[in-house]
SERO-4910 file (N, C-alpha, C, O; in steps of 0.05 Angstrom, whole numbers):
BEGIN
 pado doro    nc1    nc2    nc3   cac1   cac2   cac3    cc1    cc2    cc3    oc1    oc2    oc3
  Met    A    559     53     78    551     83     75    536     93     97    524     78    113
  Lys    A    536    126     98    520    135    115    488    144    100    488    162     84
  Ile    A    469    134    104    440    144     89    420    157    105    415    149    127
  Ala    A    407    182     92    382    194    107    365    187     84    369    189     60
  Ile    A    345    178     96    323    170     94    297    192     95    291    196    119
  Ile    A    281    206     75    263    224     80    237    217     77    227    216     55
  Cys    A    222    212    101    194    208     92    175    233     90    180    254    102
  Thr    A    156    229     77    132    247     67    119    267     97    118    258    120
  Glu    A    112    287     91     99    300    118     71    293    123     58    309    137
  Lys    A     59    272    114     31    264    116     33    244    137     11    243    147
  Leu    A     51    225    151     48    209    166     75    202    178     96    205    166
  Thr    A     73    192    206     97    192    217    108    159    212     96    141    200
  Phe    A    135    159    224    149    130    219    154    120    248    159    135    267
  Pro    A    153     97    249    146     74    237    108     78    235     97     96    249
  Pro    A     94     65    222     69     65    215     47     61    234     29     45    232
  Ile    A     50     76    252     29     72    271     10     73    261     -6     54    263
  Asn    A      3     98    247    -21    103    234    -30     89    202    -49     95    189
  Gly    A    -11     72    197    -13     65    171      5     79    155     23     92    165
  Gly    A      0     79    121     17     88    106     35     66     89     52     52     99
  Ala    A     25     67     62     40     47     40     72     56     40     87     37     37
  Val    A     84     81     43    112     88     39    119     79     67    135     60     70
  Gln    A    108     92     89    123     77    118    119     45    120    132     33    136
  Met    A    104     36    108    103      4    110    124     -7     89    139    -25     98
  Tyr    A    127      0     67    145     -3     53    173     -2     66    188    -21     65
  Leu    A    178     19     76    199     27     92    208      7    113    229     -5    115
  Glu    A    188      7    126    185    -16    151    193    -40    147    208    -50    164
  Gly    A    187    -53    128    197    -81    124    225    -84    111    236   -106    114
  Ala    A    239    -62     97    263    -60     82    288    -56    103    310    -68     99
  Leu    A    282    -37    126    294    -26    140    311    -35    156    332    -24    161
  Pro    A    301    -69    171    322    -86    185    345    -92    170    367    -88    179
  Met    A    338   -103    141    365   -108    125    379    -82    116    404    -82    113
  Leu    A    368    -64    112    386    -42    103    403    -28    120    424    -17    112
  Ser    A    394    -28    149    405    -18    169    430    -44    183    445    -36    201
  Lys    A    432    -68    173    453    -84    180    477    -76    161    500    -84    167
  Ile    A    474    -63    145    494    -56    118    504    -32    119    528    -29    117
  His    A    485     -9    123    487     13    127    478     27    148    460     19    163
  Glu    A    495     58    153    489     68    179    460     87    170    464    103    152
  Ile    A    434     87    182    412     96    174    399    114    193    395    109    216
  Thr    A    392    142    177    380    165    196    353    163    182    352    163    157
  Val    A    330    161    196    305    164    186    289    196    194    288    203    218
  Phe    A    280    207    179    268    234    186    239    227    177    233    216    155
  Ser    A    222    234    196    197    237    199    178    255    202    189    276    196
  Ile    A    150    261    211    143    276    225    133    267    251    125    244    256
  Gln    A    134    290    272    126    284    298     99    269    307     79    275    295
  Asp    A    100    251    328     69    245    333     73    239    364     91    226    375
  Pro    A     51    253    376     53    253    410     63    223    417     77    221    437
  Lys    A     59    206    404     62    174    411     86    166    407     91    142    411
  Leu    A    105    182    398    130    169    389    153    195    397    150    219    391
  Pro    A    174    184    412    191    202    420    207    220    396    214    207    377
  Asn    A    213    251    394    223    262    374    251    254    368    259    259    346
  Arg    A    269    240    386    288    227    378    294    205    393    287    202    417
  Val    A    310    186    378    311    163    387    333    143    370    335    146    346
  Thr    A    344    130    379    363    112    367    355     79    371    361     73    394
  Asp    A    348     63    359    336     42    357    345     22    339    340     24    315
  Lys    A    359      0    349    371    -23    330    385    -12    312    383    -16    288
  Ser    A    406      7    326    427     21    303    414     43    287    428     63    284
  Val    A    391     41    278    375     67    266    371     90    282    367     84    306
  Lys    A    370    110    277    374    136    286    350    152    277    351    161    254
  Tyr    A    324    158    292    301    165    281    300    200    295    301    206    319
  Ile    A    298    219    275    290    246    278    263    248    271    253    238    251
  Arg    A    251    262    287    222    273    281    215    296    284    214    305    307
  Leu    A    208    310    266    207    340    265    177    350    262    159    338    249
  Pro    A    173    373    274    147    387    271    135    391    242    152    400    226
  Ala    A    114    388    232    102    391    212     71    407    211     52    395    202
  Ser    A     70    428    217     48    439    219     43    450    191     20    456    185
  Thr    A     64    455    169     64    463    146     89    444    132    111    440    141
  Ser    A     76    433    106     99    418     92    127    439     93    148    427     96
  Ser    A    130    468     91    153    486     86    166    483    119    190    485    123
  Glu    A    152    479    135    164    477    169    183    454    168    207    453    175
  Tyr    A    166    433    157    185    402    159    210    401    143    232    395    149
  Val    A    199    410    119    222    404     99    255    430    112    279    423    114
  Gln    A    245    453    115    266    473    126    278    456    155    301    459    164
  Gly    A    260    442    164    274    421    197    293    406    178    317    412    176
  Ile    A    280    387    162    298    367    153    326    382    142    347    374    151
  Lys    A    325    405    122    347    415    112    373    425    133    395    429    124
  His    A    366    429    159    382    435    181    398    412    189    420    416    200
  Tyr    A    389    387    182    408    365    184    422    350    170    435    330    176
  Leu    A    417    362    146    432    343    123    453    359    116    450    383    112
  Thr    A    479    344    116    509    351    111    522    330     95    513    308     91
  Asp    A    544    339     87    560    319     66    572    300     85    592    287     80
  Asp    A    560    298    104    573    276    122    556    241    115    564    219    120
  Phe    A    530    251    100    514    238     87    530    225     60    544    240     46
  Asp    A    527    198     54    535    194     31    515    194     10    519    198    -14
  Leu    A    489    189     22    459    189      1    443    198     18    444    193     42
  Val    A    427    212      5    398    224     14    374    206      3    382    198    -19
  His    A    354    198      7    336    180     -7    309    194      2    300    189     24
  Val    A    301    206    -12    269    224    -14    249    204    -19    251    187    -37
  Phe    A    229    204     -4    208    190    -10    181    209    -23    166    222     -9
  Asn    A    181    207    -47    152    211    -59    148    245    -60    127    258    -65
  Arg    A    170    253    -54    168    285    -59    193    298    -77    213    307    -66
  Pro    A    189    298   -105    211    302   -121    211    334   -122    233    343   -129
  Arg    A    196    351   -117    202    376   -107    213    388    -88    216    413    -86
  Trp    A    221    363    -64    242    372    -41    267    371    -55    283    385    -44
  Val    A    277    357    -79    301    345    -80    320    370    -86    344    369    -78
  Pro    A    309    394   -100    331    412   -109    337    433    -84    358    444    -80
  Phe    A    310    437    -69    322    450    -42    338    435    -26    358    447    -18
  Leu    A    333    405    -16    346    394      0    376    395    -11    393    403      4
  Ser    A    383    388    -33    412    382    -51    426    411    -48    450    413    -50
  Lys    A    411    429    -43    427    457    -52    452    460    -33    447    459     -9
  Asp    A    481    464    -43    497    465    -27    514    443    -13    532    446      4
  Leu    A    501    416    -26    506    393    -17    517    381    -43    509    387    -66
  Thr    A    544    357    -37    552    346    -59    549    317    -55    559    300    -70
  Cys    A    536    311    -36    527    278    -33    507    269    -50    492    284    -61
  Ala    A    507    242    -53    488    236    -74    458    234    -64    451    232    -41
  Phe    A    440    237    -85    409    240    -77    395    217    -92    402    212   -115
  Ser    A    378    205    -83    358    189    -95    320    194    -92    311    207    -73
  Leu    A    307    187   -107    284    189    -99    263    159   -110    264    145   -131
  Ser    A    246    158    -85    225    133    -88    194    145    -94    183    162    -81
  Leu    A    188    137   -110    160    146   -120    141    127   -116    146    104   -122
  His    A    120    135   -107     90    118   -102     68    128   -111     49    113   -110
  Asn    A     65    149   -119     49    164   -134     55    180   -154     79    188   -154
  Glu    A     37    189   -176     41    205   -196     53    238   -182     40    258   -176
  Met    A     76    235   -182     84    262   -168     96    278   -188    110    296   -180
  Phe    A     93    275   -215    117    290   -239     94    310   -250    100    332   -259
  Gly    A     70    302   -247     50    318   -261     51    349   -255     62    358   -235
  Leu    A     38    366   -276     50    391   -278     25    403   -250     24    427   -245
  Asn    A     12    386   -239     -7    401   -215     11    392   -191      8    403   -169
  Lys    A     28    374   -196     48    368   -169     76    384   -173     86    394   -153
  Ile    A     85    387   -192    112    402   -192    115    419   -223    102    412   -243
  Ser    A    129    437   -223    144    449   -247    155    437   -261    162    414   -254
  Asn    A    161    449   -288    173    432   -307    201    434   -302    216    416   -307
  Glu    A    209    462   -290    239    465   -279    245    454   -255    269    453   -249
  Leu    A    225    445   -236    235    436   -212    241    404   -221    258    388   -213
  Ala    A    218    400   -241    222    365   -245    253    360   -254    269    347   -241
  Met    A    260    373   -280    281    373   -289    303    372   -276    320    356   -280
  Asn    A    302    393   -257    325    396   -229    327    368   -211    348    358   -205
  Cys    A    304    359   -204    303    331   -188    316    307   -202    331    292   -191
  Ile    A    307    304   -234    314    281   -245    345    283   -252    358    263   -256
  Asn    A    356    308   -253    380    311   -261    404    305   -236    427    295   -237
  Arg    A    387    317   -213    400    312   -188    407    283   -176    428    275   -166
  Val    A    379    267   -180    384    246   -166    404    225   -182    407    229   -206
  Ser    A    416    206   -169    427    184   -183    407    164   -189    413    152   -209
  Phe    A    389    156   -180    362    141   -187    339    140   -173    337    145   -149
  Ile    A    318    132   -191    287    135   -178    281    109   -177    288     93   -195
  Thr    A    264    101   -154    254     74   -152    223     77   -155    212     92   -138
  Thr    A    209     67   -169    180     68   -171    165     45   -164    177     24   -171
  Val    A    137     42   -149    126     27   -137    114      8   -158    103    -13   -150
  Ser    A    115     15   -186    102     -4   -211    114     12   -234    123     34   -236
  Gln    A    109     -7   -253    119      2   -280     97     23   -282    108     43   -291
  Phe    A     74     26   -278     54     39   -288     71     67   -278     80     82   -295
  Ile    A     75     71   -254     89    101   -246    114    106   -260    118    130   -261
  Ala    A    132     92   -269    157     93   -285    144    100   -314    155    118   -327
  Asn    A    129     92   -323    120     92   -349    109    128   -352    114    140   -373
  Gly    A     94    140   -330     83    167   -321    109    182   -326    110    197   -345
  Val    A    128    179   -313    155    197   -310    167    194   -341    171    215   -354
  Lys    A    172    172   -350    184    162   -372    168    180   -395    181    197   -408
  Glu    A    142    178   -400    125    195   -418    125    222   -417    121    233   -439
  Leu    A    129    241   -394    131    265   -389    161    274   -397    165    293   -411
  Tyr    A    185    257   -386    212    270   -376    221    242   -394    223    220   -382
  Pro    A    225    243   -418    235    213   -437    267    214   -427    280    193   -429
  Phe    A    280    240   -416    307    228   -412    322    216   -386    346    210   -384
  Ala    A    299    215   -368    291    203   -341    299    175   -347    312    164   -328
  Lys    A    295    159   -371    287    133   -377    310    117   -358    300    100   -343
  Asp    A    334    120   -358    356    101   -347    357    106   -319    372     93   -304
  Lys    A    340    126   -310    346    129   -283    322    114   -265    327    110   -242
  Leu    A    295    104   -277    277     94   -267    283     67   -262    298     55   -277
  His    A    270     53   -238    273     27   -232    251     13   -214    252     11   -190
  Pro    A    230      2   -230    209     -1   -217    218    -22   -188    233    -40   -194
  Val    A    211    -22   -164    217    -35   -139    192    -44   -129    184    -29   -111
  Tyr    A    176    -62   -135    151    -73   -121    157    -72    -88    178    -76    -75
  Ser    A    133    -67    -79    130    -71    -47    132    -98    -47    136   -113    -66
  Ala    A    126   -104    -13    128   -129     -2    109   -137     20     89   -123     23
  Val    A    111   -154     32     87   -167     48    112   -185     70    133   -194     61
  Asp    A    105   -187     94    114   -203    116     98   -227    120     81   -225    137
  Cys    A     99   -253    105     79   -269    102     80   -284    132     60   -298    136
  Ser    A     95   -284    151     98   -295    173     76   -288    193     72   -298    215
  Ile    A     61   -260    176     47   -248    206     11   -254    190    -10   -252    202
  Tyr    A     16   -261    163    -11   -266    152    -16   -298    153     -2   -314    143
  Lys    A    -39   -304    167    -44   -331    164    -62   -340    144    -85   -330    143
  Pro    A    -54   -362    126    -71   -366    104    -97   -373    113    -97   -385    134
  Ile    A   -119   -368    103   -156   -369    104   -152   -408    110   -166   -415    129
  Trp    A   -139   -426     99   -137   -455    104   -129   -464    129   -137   -485    138
  Asp    A   -111   -445    144   -107   -445    169   -128   -441    198   -132   -425    216
  Asp    A   -138   -464    191   -171   -453    208   -174   -470    226   -183   -491    215
  Asp    A   -170   -473    255   -171   -490    272   -184   -468    295   -178   -444    295
  Lys    A   -202   -478    314   -216   -473    335   -199   -443    346   -212   -423    351
  Glu    A   -176   -444    348   -153   -419    361   -149   -403    338   -138   -381    342
  Ser    A   -157   -409    314   -139   -389    290   -148   -364    291   -167   -362    306
  Asn    A   -143   -340    280   -159   -317    283   -178   -317    263   -199   -304    268
  Arg    A   -178   -330    238   -207   -338    222   -229   -346    240   -251   -334    241
  Ser    A   -224   -366    254   -255   -379    271   -262   -362    297   -284   -363    309
  Ile    A   -238   -343    304   -246   -325    325   -260   -303    322   -275   -292    337
  Leu    A   -250   -293    291   -262   -268    282   -293   -278    268   -315   -267    270
  Arg    A   -288   -292    261   -319   -307    238   -340   -310    265   -363   -302    263
  Thr    A   -331   -320    286   -346   -323    310   -352   -301    321   -373   -301    332
  Lys    A   -337   -278    322   -341   -262    335   -362   -243    316   -376   -227    328
  Tyr    A   -363   -243    290   -378   -226    275   -404   -237    268   -422   -225    257
  Gly    A   -403   -268    279   -425   -279    264   -426   -293    234   -445   -297    219
  Leu    A   -406   -297    233   -401   -303    200   -391   -337    195   -380   -343    174
  Gln    A   -395   -354    214   -388   -382    211   -400   -391    187   -385   -406    174
  Asn    A   -423   -386    177   -437   -400    161   -439   -386    134   -453   -397    116
  Tyr    A   -427   -362    128   -421   -344    109   -401   -353     90   -381   -366     97
  Lys    A   -407   -345     59   -384   -337     47   -379   -312     49   -396   -296     43
  Thr    A   -350   -304     59   -343   -270     65   -330   -262     44   -312   -275     34
  Ile    A   -341   -234     34   -326   -217     15   -312   -197     28   -327   -182     41
  Leu    A   -277   -191     29   -270   -170     37   -260   -150     22   -252   -151     -1
  Tyr    A   -262   -132     38   -249   -103     21   -241    -87     52   -251    -83     74
  Val    A   -212    -80     36   -196    -65     50   -183    -44     34   -169    -48     14
  Gly    A   -192    -13     47   -178      4     33   -196     32     43   -218     34     53
  Arg    A   -179     51     34   -200     84     45   -222     85     31   -224     79      7
  Leu    A   -242     93     49   -272     93     42   -275    124     26   -287    143     36
  Thr    A   -262    123      2   -271    144    -13   -280    133    -42   -276    110    -49
  Pro    A   -292    153    -58   -305    146    -83   -284    135   -103   -290    116   -118
  Lys    A   -263    144   -104   -242    132   -116   -236    109   -122   -226    101   -143
  Lys    A   -243     92    -93   -235     70    -88   -260     49    -96   -257     25    -95
  Gly    A   -282     62   -104   -302     46   -116   -318     27    -91   -332      8    -96
  Thr    A   -313     36    -66   -327     13    -47   -358     12    -52   -370    -10    -53
  His    A   -374     41    -57   -398     37    -67   -405     22    -94   -429     20    -99
  Ile    A   -388     11   -113   -396     -9   -135   -390    -32   -120   -406    -49   -126
  Val    A   -377    -39   -105   -379    -65    -86   -404    -69    -74   -416    -90    -79
  Leu    A   -415    -52    -58   -440    -56    -47   -457    -65    -73   -467    -87    -75
  Asp    A   -459    -48    -87   -476    -54   -107   -478    -80   -125   -497    -90   -136
  Ala    A   -452    -85   -123   -450   -112   -132   -464   -140   -118   -476   -160   -127
  Met    A   -455   -131    -88   -463   -150    -67   -490   -140    -68   -501   -160    -58
  His    A   -509   -124    -72   -536   -128    -75   -550   -148    -86   -570   -157    -75
  Ser    A   -540   -160   -113   -548   -172   -131   -537   -210   -120   -550   -231   -120
  Val    A   -509   -204   -113   -493   -227    -96   -516   -238    -81   -529   -258    -87
  Met    A   -518   -223    -62   -536   -233    -33   -563   -245    -46   -570   -267    -38
  Glu    A   -576   -234    -64   -608   -242    -79   -603   -270    -85   -621   -286    -78
  Ser    A   -577   -282   -100   -576   -301   -110   -559   -325    -85   -561   -350    -85
  His    A   -547   -311    -71   -535   -326    -54   -539   -312    -22   -526   -293    -13
  Pro    A   -558   -326    -10   -561   -309     13   -543   -313     34   -545   -298     54
  Asn    A   -524   -333     34   -505   -343     55   -479   -325     48   -457   -331     57
  Thr    A   -482   -303     32   -453   -287     26   -455   -258     51   -476   -248     59
  Ala    A   -430   -250     60   -430   -227     70   -412   -210     63   -398   -218     44
  Leu    A   -404   -185     73   -393   -166     64   -377   -153     90   -387   -144    111
  Val    A   -350   -157     84   -336   -137    110   -320   -120     96   -306   -123     77
  Ile    A   -325    -98    112   -308    -70    100   -288    -63    122   -294    -59    145
  Ile    A   -263    -63    113   -244    -51    139   -230    -21    121   -221    -22     98
  Gly    A   -231     -8    131   -222     24    127   -236     45    136   -255     42    151
  Ser    A   -227     69    127   -236     96    135   -232    119    116   -224    114     93
  Lys    A   -237    142    123   -232    165    100   -199    166     97   -187    168     75
  Trp    A   -188    165    120   -164    167    117   -142    154    142   -150    152    166
  Tyr    A   -116    147    136   -102    132    152   -102    143    184    -90    164    190
  Gly    A   -114    128    201   -114    133    229   -140    149    237   -142    153    262
  Val    A   -156    157    225   -178    173    226   -200    156    226   -200    139    209
  Asp    A   -220    157    240   -241    139    243   -264    158    240   -283    152    255
  Glu    A   -267    175    230   -292    195    229   -317    196    206   -314    198    182
  Pro    A   -338    196    217   -359    191    192   -356    214    177   -348    235    187
  Thr    A   -362    212    146   -370    226    123   -392    225    109   -409    207    111
  Asp    A   -394    244     93   -422    243     74   -421    215     56   -441    203     48
  Tyr    A   -395    207     51   -393    183     30   -398    155     46   -415    139     39
  Ile    A   -380    152     71   -386    133     93   -411    132    103   -415    111    114
  Asn    A   -431    150    103   -451    153    112   -479    137     94   -498    123    101
  Ser    A   -464    149     64   -486    133     41   -475    105     39   -494     90     34
  Leu    A   -453     93     42   -447     67     39   -466     57     65   -484     41     61
  Lys    A   -460     67     89   -478     54    103   -509     49     97   -520     28     99
  Ser    A   -518     69     91   -545     68     80   -555     48     58   -576     35     57
  Leu    A   -533     49     38   -539     28     21   -534     -2     31   -546    -21     20
  Ser    A   -518     -5     50   -513    -32     62   -540    -43     75   -544    -67     77
  Lys    A   -557    -25     85   -584    -34    103   -603    -41     81   -623    -54     89
  Glu    A   -600    -36     53   -616    -48     35   -606    -80     22   -618    -94      6
  Leu    A   -579    -84     35   -573   -115     24   -585   -135     38   -589   -128     61
  Lys    A   -593   -158     32   -604   -178     48   -581   -194     67   -588   -205     88
  Gly    A   -559   -195     60   -535   -206     81   -527   -185    101   -537   -163    103
  Pro    A   -506   -194    117   -496   -184    132   -472   -162    116   -459   -170     98
  Val    A   -470   -136    124   -452   -113    118   -443   -108    147   -458   -102    166
  Ile    A   -409   -112    146   -397   -104    175   -375    -87    170   -354    -95    160
  Phe    A   -377    -59    178   -365    -39    181   -344    -39    196   -350    -26    217
  Ile    A   -321    -46    198   -302    -50    218   -285    -27    229   -276    -26    251
  Gly    A   -281     -6    207   -267     16    204   -238     20    209   -230     -3    203
  Phe    A   -222     31    213   -191     38    217   -177     18    230   -179     20    254
  Leu    A   -163      1    222   -143    -14    232   -118     -9    230   -110     -5    207
  Thr    A   -102     -9    251    -62     -1    239    -57    -27    229    -70    -48    229
  Pro    A    -34    -20    220    -22    -41    205    -14    -63    221     -6    -84    210
  Tyr    A    -14    -59    253    -13    -82    265    -30    -96    276    -24   -116    289
  Glu    A    -58    -85    271    -81   -100    272    -94   -119    254   -109   -137    259
  Ile    A    -84   -110    226   -104   -113    205    -93   -142    198   -112   -157    195
  Pro    A    -66   -155    194    -58   -178    187    -82   -202    187    -93   -215    169
  Lys    A    -85   -199    221   -106   -224    223   -137   -214    219   -153   -229    229
  Tyr    A   -146   -196    208   -172   -190    199   -174   -204    167   -194   -213    157
  Tyr    A   -141   -203    154   -150   -212    125   -159   -245    124   -167   -258    104
  Ser    A   -157   -253    147   -166   -285    151   -197   -285    154   -208   -307    149
  Ile    A   -212   -267    160   -240   -266    161   -257   -274    131   -280   -283    129
  Gly    A   -236   -268    111   -253   -266     78   -251   -298     67   -236   -315     74
  Asp    A   -271   -299     47   -262   -322     27   -255   -308      2   -238   -319    -11
  Val    A   -263   -286     -7   -251   -271    -31   -246   -245    -26   -264   -232    -16
  Phe    A   -220   -232    -33   -220   -210    -29   -223   -191    -61   -217   -197    -83
  Val    A   -236   -166    -51   -242   -146    -83   -228   -120    -71   -226   -114    -47
  Asn    A   -216   -105    -96   -210    -80    -95   -220    -68   -121   -217    -74   -145
  Phe    A   -234    -48   -111   -246    -42   -140   -246    -16   -143   -267     -4   -140
  Ser    A   -216     -2   -150   -202     19   -156   -218     30   -176   -225     15   -194
  Gln    A   -227     54   -177   -241     70   -202   -219     89   -214   -219     95   -238
  Trp    A   -201     98   -195   -173    114   -209   -147     99   -212   -141     79   -198
  Lys    A   -131    107   -230   -112     98   -239    -85     96   -212    -65    109   -210
  Glu    A    -95     75   -195    -83     69   -170    -45     67   -183    -36     59   -205
  Pro    A    -32     76   -158     -4     68   -166      0     37   -166      5     25   -186
  Leu    A     -3     27   -148     -9     -6   -142    -20    -12   -110     -5    -17    -92
  Ala    A    -39    -12   -109    -50    -17    -79    -36    -40    -65    -39    -63    -74
  Arg    A    -23    -36    -44     -8    -55    -25    -31    -73    -21    -24    -96    -22
  Val    A    -57    -71    -16    -73    -91     -7    -71   -117    -16    -75   -138     -4
  His    A    -61   -113    -48    -62   -139    -66    -43   -157    -55    -47   -181    -54
  Tyr    A    -17   -143    -43      5   -162    -30     -8   -178     -1     -8   -202      5
  Glu    A    -20   -157     14    -33   -173     39    -55   -191     30    -57   -212     44
  Ala    A    -72   -190     11    -86   -204      8    -73   -233     -6    -86   -252      2
  Met    A    -56   -240    -21    -41   -256    -28    -30   -275     -1    -31   -300      0
  Ala    A    -21   -259     17     -5   -271     35    -26   -284     56    -20   -299     74
  Ala    A    -49   -274     51    -74   -288     75    -86   -313     50   -105   -327     56
  Gly    A    -77   -314     31    -86   -341      9   -114   -338      4   -131   -356      4
  Leu    A   -117   -304     -2   -145   -300    -17   -148   -296    -46   -137   -277    -58
  Pro    A   -163   -313    -57   -175   -302    -83   -170   -278    -89   -175   -267    -67
  Ile    A   -162   -257   -108   -177   -230   -111   -181   -225   -138   -174   -236   -159
  Ile    A   -201   -197   -131   -214   -190   -156   -208   -162   -155   -217   -146   -138
  Thr    A   -192   -158   -176   -187   -123   -172   -194   -110   -200   -202   -124   -218
  Thr    A   -190    -84   -203   -195    -66   -229   -163    -70   -245   -142    -76   -233
  Asn    A   -167    -65   -271   -141    -53   -285   -142    -30   -285   -149    -17   -306
  Arg    A   -136    -17   -261   -126     12   -265   -103     16   -256    -98      1   -237
  Gly    A    -88     29   -262    -64     38   -256    -44     20   -256    -40      8   -277
  Gly    A    -28     14   -235    -13    -13   -233    -19    -38   -214     -4    -55   -204
  Asn    A    -44    -34   -212    -57    -61   -196    -52    -89   -208    -49   -110   -195
  Ala    A    -53    -87   -240    -57   -114   -252    -22   -120   -257    -18   -139   -272
  Glu    A     -2   -108   -247     22   -117   -250     26   -136   -230     44   -153   -234
  Val    A     12   -136   -207     18   -161   -184     -1   -183   -194      1   -205   -183
  Met    A    -21   -181   -216    -34   -198   -214    -30   -224   -244    -21   -213   -264
  Glu    A    -34   -247   -245    -38   -264   -264    -57   -273   -271    -63   -294   -260
  Glu    A    -76   -263   -292   -102   -271   -291   -108   -306   -293    -97   -322   -308
  Gly    A   -126   -309   -276   -132   -341   -274   -112   -354   -258   -112   -379   -256
  Val    A    -94   -340   -247    -74   -351   -235    -80   -342   -202    -89   -360   -188
  Asn    A    -77   -327   -194    -76   -307   -166   -107   -290   -164   -113   -274   -147
  Gly    A   -123   -299   -186   -145   -280   -184   -157   -274   -214   -153   -289   -233
  Phe    A   -174   -247   -215   -184   -240   -239   -180   -209   -242   -179   -196   -221
  Val    A   -179   -199   -259   -174   -174   -267   -194   -160   -282   -196   -167   -305
  Ile    A   -212   -137   -272   -237   -125   -290   -225   -100   -309   -212    -81   -300
  Asn    A   -232   -104   -332   -223    -83   -345   -252    -68   -346   -248    -44   -350
  Asp    A   -275    -74   -343   -299    -57   -339   -301    -51   -320   -320    -61   -307
  Tyr    A   -281    -27   -305   -283    -27   -274   -310     -5   -261   -311      3   -237
  Lys    A   -326     -1   -278   -353     14   -265   -373     -4   -263   -393      1   -250
  Asn    A   -369    -28   -276   -389    -41   -280   -396    -61   -259   -382    -81   -259
  Pro    A   -420    -59   -238   -413    -71   -215   -425   -105   -227   -422   -125   -213
  Lys    A   -437   -106   -253   -450   -135   -256   -428   -153   -267   -429   -177   -268
  Val    A   -405   -136   -275   -376   -157   -281   -368   -165   -250   -359   -187   -245
  Leu    A   -370   -145   -232   -359   -153   -201   -376   -179   -192   -365   -199   -185
  Glu    A   -399   -175   -193   -419   -194   -188   -415   -219   -204   -417   -240   -189
  Lys    A   -412   -222   -222   -404   -244   -242   -382   -255   -228   -382   -279   -223
  Asn    A   -356   -236   -219   -339   -259   -211   -334   -268   -184   -318   -285   -177
  Ile    A   -352   -254   -167   -356   -261   -143   -369   -282   -146   -357   -301   -136
  Ile    A   -387   -287   -155   -406   -314   -156   -392   -335   -161   -393   -356   -148
  His    A   -375   -330   -183   -360   -352   -201   -331   -371   -170   -321   -394   -168
  Leu    A   -328   -347   -155   -310   -355   -137   -324   -368   -114   -313   -388   -105
  Ile    A   -346   -359   -103   -353   -373    -82   -369   -398    -88   -376   -414    -71
  Asp    A   -375   -400   -119   -392   -428   -129   -365   -445   -133   -370   -469   -137
  Asn    A   -339   -439   -134   -321   -455   -146   -302   -453   -121   -284   -437   -119
  Lys    A   -309   -473   -101   -285   -473    -81   -260   -484    -89   -240   -473    -80
  Asp    A   -257   -504   -102   -226   -505   -109   -218   -491   -125   -194   -486   -122
  Leu    A   -232   -479   -147   -218   -453   -155   -208   -439   -141   -186   -430   -147
  Ser    A   -220   -434   -118   -220   -399    -99   -189   -415    -83   -170   -400    -76
  Leu    A   -188   -440    -81   -163   -446    -58   -141   -444    -83   -122   -430    -78
  Lys    A   -143   -455   -105   -123   -459   -121   -110   -426   -126    -87   -419   -124
  Leu    A   -130   -410   -131   -115   -380   -134   -108   -370   -113    -89   -354   -117
  Gly    A   -116   -373    -88   -114   -368    -60    -80   -378    -58    -62   -361    -60
  Thr    A    -75   -401    -55    -55   -418    -62    -33   -400    -75    -16   -386    -62
  Asn    A    -36   -401   -102    -20   -392   -118    -11   -359   -108      9   -346   -112
  Gly    A    -29   -354    -98    -20   -321    -92     -5   -320    -67     11   -303    -62
  Arg    A    -11   -340    -50      6   -345    -26     30   -345    -32     47   -330    -21
  Asn    A     36   -366    -56     60   -374    -57     80   -358    -71    104   -360    -68
  Leu    A     63   -334    -92     80   -310   -105     87   -297    -81    110   -298    -74
  Ala    A     67   -282    -64     76   -269    -36     99   -275    -28    118   -260    -27
  Glu    A     99   -303    -22    127   -317    -10    155   -315    -20    176   -311     -8
  Glu    A    148   -320    -51    172   -322    -64    182   -298    -80    206   -296    -85
  Lys    A    160   -277    -90    164   -252   -108    166   -231    -94    183   -214    -98
  Tyr    A    143   -227    -69    136   -201    -57    145   -203    -30    129   -195    -13
  Asn    A    170   -214    -20    177   -211      3    200   -187      6    211   -178    -14
  Phe    A    205   -179     32    219   -160     44    245   -163     37    256   -142     33
  Asn    A    260   -187     32    289   -189     33    290   -186      1    312   -177     -5
  Arg    A    275   -190    -20    273   -183    -45    273   -151    -47    291   -139    -59
  Leu    A    252   -139    -33    261   -116    -29    282    -95    -29    290    -78    -44
  Ala    A    289   -105     -2    311    -94     13    336    -99     -7    353    -81    -10
  Asn    A    338   -122    -17    368   -133    -45    365   -107    -60    380    -88    -57
  Asp    A    341   -107    -78    329    -87    -86    348    -59    -90    365    -51   -106
  Leu    A    334    -48    -61    346    -17    -56    371    -24    -55    384    -11    -71
  Leu    A    388    -46    -36    415    -41    -30    428    -41    -55    450    -30    -54
  Lys    A    421    -52    -78    440    -60   -103    439    -23   -115    457     -8   -122
  Leu    A    417    -19   -113    420     14   -122    429     38   -104    435     61   -110
  Phe    A    428     27    -80    445     44    -62    478     39    -64    494     58    -64
  Glu    A    484     17    -66    512     17    -77    522     23   -103    546     24   -109
  Ser    A    503     28   -119    508     41   -149    522     68   -146    542     75   -159
  Thr    A    509     86   -125    514    112   -119    548    114   -108    560    136   -112
  Lys    A    562     94    -96    585     97    -95    599    114   -111    623    116   -108
***
């Protein structure tokens, strides 16, 4: 089949600046392109050529000073020579892009994009009627569409994201030459139990609650540290009022708090090895943060909130703990202390998580899930 894959107007592809959509696609693309002829459309970036064919995949990167400019540019290239056009996360584009075309269309949803603040009822129904299938990154996202548009039920297919375990060394792989040893020495963390946070630094991610919890943790356990990786937005490492407030809060803590800032997806895998416990304290209804897959691959026990789809990759007491009282730093504090006081339990949860990542959340499974759906459109 000849397939066009349409990335969003937010970030380029491949994910040199990050992005869950981009990383989802990058992991699946090698398998997809062995079987099908793939053209990937994304926005331009000065670090990448605008046109290139690499390993049988054609990349077309277009101007995107506005969303409209980008979509108009894509429309110019779409013809019925394509057998399938797969659109990422932009249901409102489907009716426009598919106009005057008879080839199949499909949609991949990574956020709640069918709310009235995102798309009109008319456009939403046109999109659902036009696509052959809709993949979602979690059951939570699928359920949201089904509640709004029950007739979409049979077209919805959760296809969970994945991680390449070969580039994440588990934290027990610790010798003098390991990333864990090198990084913990670099940041002076050799004698600390280290809590790791990875994610964008915005209030809805709950970073301030993590700091609040760590205040008490460090009071009772002075040999603990907190490492925060992330920035306000992908590829950008600029201060904001919120980030400045986090840094002010960190100065009140007794133990080390290290802000590493933005790291590209190619830099970040080794940094997971710096931690002993991973925390994600999302306050919003998260579609399903891919940091969970990454933490599992690194063999870290996970503490997360029961918000959106996050809990769908968690097995309570198996690869970590899920917190319902998501606004309460005391509950987070209790769970952190439970793990750092119980080394064997932490190791068990981390080992189980690594096994889950290897067996269930790998890119071969993801690509095969997509291939089956692609084949169904013939």
